[in-house]
C-alpha angles and dihedrals in degrees: 000000000000089000091053092053091045093053091044089053092047091054096039093099089060094052092105090056112043093185092060089051089056093043090055093046094048099034092132091058090062107095119197124204095261089054091048090051088051091050089047091052091049090051091050088054090050091050091053090048092051093049094053118090090214096055103025095095091059096038120111093204101059100196092207118205111233099192088232100132102180143018118244118293098192095256093098117116142158144085119278144176117226136194118198112195122172114099142040088296133033134208135225114201145177111217127191117198119196119201118245096011127106125222093261091055094051097268089141125045123182141188116187145173128198120221125194122232113221111233092238090062091055090062099027132082118320092229090058091051092052092043087057090050092048094048089050089052090054090047089053092052090052095046093048093044092238114164115259092199099056117083112250125198110224132206118207120204107195113177101200132091110280134169109227124200090174137009093261099045133066134172112212109236097186142331124250137175096053094306113134104154109163129238100025105086108110090012130112105260092194089059089046089056092047090051091050091050089051091050092050091047130186096083133101102207131150118197103218103169142015119199138173116247089245092056091045090053091053091049093050093051090043089060088071102025119045090197093063105112101142128068123198132187121192106168134090085340132012134229143145135210132185142174108272126190106261091225088069096049100090094180092065125061118245141041103227123108129339138299131201110248120204101214097194085208092174086087092058105127097026088116094049097267090132099039093117090057101043116105130206088258091056089051091051092050091048094048092052094046129100091249111038114197092019133100093014096164091047090053090055094046118025134090093245091068110024094084091048091050089053091049092051092049092048091046092051093047091049092050089051091052094249094118137034091008088288094301118141125192126210089240091059089051091054117099115242098020092118111054134189088253087060089051091053092047093050090055097053112131099234110020101026096113092046091053090046092056092046092050093048091046089053086056090060092254129133104217124192119218089260090051089055092049091049095048090047088053091050088056091049094052093047094048093041090054088052094054090045092054091048089050090052091050093047090048089057092051095046092046089054092049091049092050093044090056095039092235128157091203129024127208110193143149126226117207111212136194135164138096096257092056094041103040106030106096098219106022098093096049092048093049094049093047096049093045092052088051092051094044110028090162093062125083102209124184121192120206124183119233118229106218084331101166091063098040093045092053089053091051092050088049091050088057091043091052091053089049092046091053089048090046092054092052092047090049090051089052093050098038095092088060093054104087122202124222088254091055092048090049088053091051089051090051093049091047089052091049089049092051092051094046092049092056092058118092120243093006115117117235135171087224101063099197094205118198112236097193088229105133103171141040118225119286099193098259094099113121143164139054121302137175119228124196116196124194120167113115141006090319135060119209129201116197139183113206123190116195115197112229116258094355112111115209091019115118140131123217134194123183146167129202125221129189122238106213116223093240089060093045088056100032128081125318091239091056091049097051093041087056091050091049089051090052091050090050091052092049093050089050089048091052094039091235105114093128097042098094092206123186110261138202120209117213104201111176100200131091110282135169112225128205093172137007091264101045130073129173112205110238097187140334120251137175095052098307117135104159109159128238093025107094109091092020132105104255092201089060090046089055093045090052091050090051090050091051089053091048094194105107143003128235130195100215101197100168143017117203139172116248089244092057089046091053092051091050093047092052092043087059085063099034121028090203091066108111100145131067124200129188118195106169134087085341132013133228144147134212128185142172107270127191109259092225089065095053100088095169092066091052088221129136123189094344099310119118114207113218122234129202113265095025110166117251094252091055090050088055089051092048089051089052091050092051089047089054088052093051091050091060098266096104092119094076104153105172144046129190111250121205099213099192085208091175086088094066108122097028085115092053095261091130098044092110092063099036112106129212087255091057089050090053092049091049093048091054095045127101092246106040113193093018133099092016095164090049090053089056096048115025134091093240091068111024094083090051091050089053091049091053091052093047090049091052093047091049093049087051091055093247096113138041092001089292092293110144111202127202090248091056090051094048117093119242096012092118102068124206090235086067089066091060092047094046094048095052102124105237104025099041101116093038088054091048091054092048093048093046091050089050087055091048094250123136112207138172126235089263090052089054091052091053093047090052091049092051090052092047093049096048095046092045091055089050092052092046092051091050089048091051090050091049090051089056092051098048093044089052091051091048092051091044088059096041093238129154088209132018125207110194143152127227118207109215134196135164138095095255093057095041101041107031109093097220107020096092096050094047092048093048094046092050092050091048093052095045096043103037094164093060126080102206123188118195115213117190111224123238108214084337112170096041096044089044092054089052090051092050089048089051090051091048093050092047090055091049090053094051 
């Protein structure tokens, strides 16, 4: 009682001016411009925190991506159903969108019906709530005579915080606005609606998009005003959204364009960011709410709480004897008896005091004229603080947009909805005035949304329907590239059949299974200096390798790279090998070793038939080579003749090997379990250690070569060498490395059931049509061209680049395979797409970039899966050859596709693991593999000669 008298005495000097009494009592609800600027700066910091992937989890302001990437452009059209759920009632609507017409010209037509939500459903089971919504939807269809058979796209406005991974999916983060339905938090509410529709039955409805009411408001206003890029709700709840630069939205992949971000700013202050500005009345409102400690900003701003704040202030003042002569009624003590509608009525210009008296009288109070003035002023201070806080939040958003776009001045429109903004007599004017004071450099227009949450959802759905139709057509185009496990198993089986057929003598096979006459992998005793010459693509490498005696895994390597011009690749054989001899001469000069006459190994990465380790007859060119007078000739002799013509140096060419064999040998020098080599680069190939008894074409069993009449002199020398090995105690040779040349799988039509029209087009335009079909599905030389063919087809079908076919898109080999690796890099993918498309003279939207990336991902994934299926066939064959229940083995790998593509290795390895579950396969990337491997094989050959 003493405290009451003390406070009454303290305020007695203000008794002649009731508004000053209230001002003194609520001094900490008055916010000056410097305080608003401080609040705005704090909100900007919270926005940045919510956008960052690192800090989002701890952020109060969640900054949720909506996957709405643009505001309407006037091309939207269609007929849609819509459900608008977010308050004590919900609406079901039918919306018709006409292309090229704004809202004012009848571009949007709506029929709607409002349905109540019983209070028990708000706090009951989530399934019951959604069943009620679904049954109401069916009732609406009946009452409006809308066909139940025809499929209807549906837009879902859901005005609660959700985390969206896509436009038609949303995980409920938390309820607000008196909703507490059980079993939905953390669940996909779109799926919950779909399930309810299925339970109700009798409807053919597809939920295409879910949006927040704030986003829907922005979209509705954007239909008429292209500058509208901010949405604002000030009603039962409060929220804001805006178009953020995608490069700042860490939670969504890509950097191109913009995306609407739903700030969920009602949670501003949940982490204490507003503690200096929270009053005892705010704390009381929060404590009595359904979600204490949550939605602090919303409880200071929104219509759900403004009336309650006024009631608590009036109650406290009455208890302190500052109002109603200290008398307090039970009605005044009852929560909810002063509403935000009462607040709006009390602040009316003409009849505000009359309404104030009526409201207080209804609360069983007997107010004096001064009491009415004081209570009206309490309402003014509470609602004015609300508009000030909203202005501070908007100032933060607009400042961020202005900085993002590096503008000195910003012209922008804010679309607004909500009962507080629309019905409070002074709220709008106060908000606009304070915002213009905080941001004088911004020209901000506010436009009210008419039933915006429903219309906007329909507009988003119109865009979503266009995207969905596009998505279906793109998926249909790419579906032949997406191989099932059954198809991959079939590829494995056909690869195995091809391997077996290739080992048979005289029987034709696409997989040639060429003997390499390499019988051993390194054992660490290799030593000395060796030259290695490496030809296999657009470059030629010359290397000097020095192996330290007796020290395994100890070598030094020097090399130089030379370009092979295309005119030489496709000229005469003499020109090609003269060019190689010139490169070797230059390298020997570079190393100062022109007179050394070192033993050399020749890595020649094309299909060759060997009769000895140092001979190789070219079977056919691949990888774009077409040099004449080479096929059917010994390429070692062709090189020797070129060196003789040059007459500058001598070389002792002791071995010719395939790059795949060289890779296996190089990795075996590091890992003794390495008995397989894999190349996944410009071309593709595999070699492995096969049991000699299975290689019928060599006519060898257990290391012994049986002589035939008429054997050429070189083969006799080799036979002599084999016998010498036997005499030296190595007669138990069991294995030989086989160069499979697996790129030829499918040349007999065995892959026709997985080959797409785009693969056929690539093959038809290649230098070796009908050949190397597996290689054309899997290697770097062709993947970019496959992607270009797909992009060209999608563009001609109007699904990409607005249907505009550029010259670059029509030109073969403009889309390089290296682009696939750049595009599929995880964080910079869309930025890389945009850069590459611009380089090709193609202008594309953000959605175009997403499709281009998906095409690249799909084509490269198929390539990796096919290589994995082939590898599964090889390792399973080796396991069965050796009669093992389980095989542990290492694969040495080289090639730019394997080494540079971000996902190729893991897809390949996973496919091999699934298809060969009894094999434990380790993949070891090669370091200077094929060249170093050729030097190792040369070292082994020279060691045998010295024995």
